[in-house]
C-alpha positions as a printed Julia matrix, in Angstrom:
79×3 Matrix{Float64}:
 10.65   -9.78  -34.43
  6.66  -10.12  -34.22
  5.13  -12.27  -36.9
  1.4   -11.56  -38.38
 -0.4   -13.63  -40.6
 -1.97  -11.86  -43.69
 -3.89  -12.94  -46.58
 -2.72  -12.4   -50.02
 -3.96  -13.1   -53.52
 -1.61  -14.34  -56.4
 -2.01  -15.63  -59.98
 -2.2   -19.15  -60.02
  1.18  -19.43  -62.0
  2.86  -17.58  -58.98
  1.26  -19.97  -56.7
  2.53  -22.97  -59.13
  5.82  -21.35  -58.8
  5.65  -20.92  -54.94
  4.74  -24.22  -54.44
  7.31  -25.9   -56.72
 10.02  -24.41  -54.86
  8.75  -25.78  -51.81
  8.25  -29.03  -53.27
 12.19  -29.06  -54.58
 12.69  -28.22  -51.14
 14.57  -25.11  -52.03
 12.45  -23.3   -49.12
 10.86  -24.76  -46.39
  7.32  -23.09  -46.77
  5.56  -20.67  -49.03
  5.96  -17.96  -46.28
  9.7   -18.28  -46.51
  9.92  -17.76  -50.03
  7.74  -15.08  -49.91
  9.64  -13.33  -47.1
 12.92  -13.56  -48.93
 11.16  -12.05  -51.96
  9.86   -8.9   -49.92
 13.25   -8.76  -48.37
 14.94   -8.63  -51.46
 12.62   -6.12  -52.7
 13.01   -3.78  -49.88
 16.85   -4.09  -50.0
 16.41   -3.26  -53.77
 14.54   -0.17  -53.17
 16.84    0.73  -50.1
 19.61    0.57  -53.0
 17.53    2.53  -55.27
 17.09    5.67  -52.91
 20.59    5.41  -51.84
 21.72    5.7   -55.24
 19.37    8.65  -55.94
 20.74   10.5   -52.88
 24.62    9.54  -54.22
 23.83   11.0   -57.88
 22.06   14.1   -56.23
 25.23   14.5   -53.86
 27.89   13.18  -56.2
 29.21   16.51  -57.29
 29.49   17.93  -53.6
 33.11   17.56  -52.12
 33.32   14.56  -49.59
 34.97   14.56  -46.49
 36.15   11.12  -46.34
 38.42   12.2   -49.39
 40.85   14.1   -47.43
 40.58   11.41  -44.56
 41.55    8.66  -47.55
 44.46   10.88  -48.79
 45.75   10.86  -45.31
 45.38    7.38  -44.23
 46.88    6.17  -47.8
 50.31    7.91  -46.47
 49.94    7.14  -42.98
 52.48    4.64  -41.28
 50.83    1.61  -40.46
 52.62    0.47  -37.02
 50.71   -2.89  -36.72
 53.55   -4.96  -35.14
């Protein structure tokens, strides 16, 4: 993954928080904390999109229901 440097402006209370986390050695750098926060936000937004898709299709039949029903009664010869 290619890294790029960008400039951002943050309120002073956020900068203090970030610097405090670095000083407490919870993260190694400002960039690490901000990258973590952005990855977490991306995952949150993806989860919201997934939930919206699920909500929109929840009343439609699921092909996996039949597979799960079959698998629940299928013998498991693992020996």
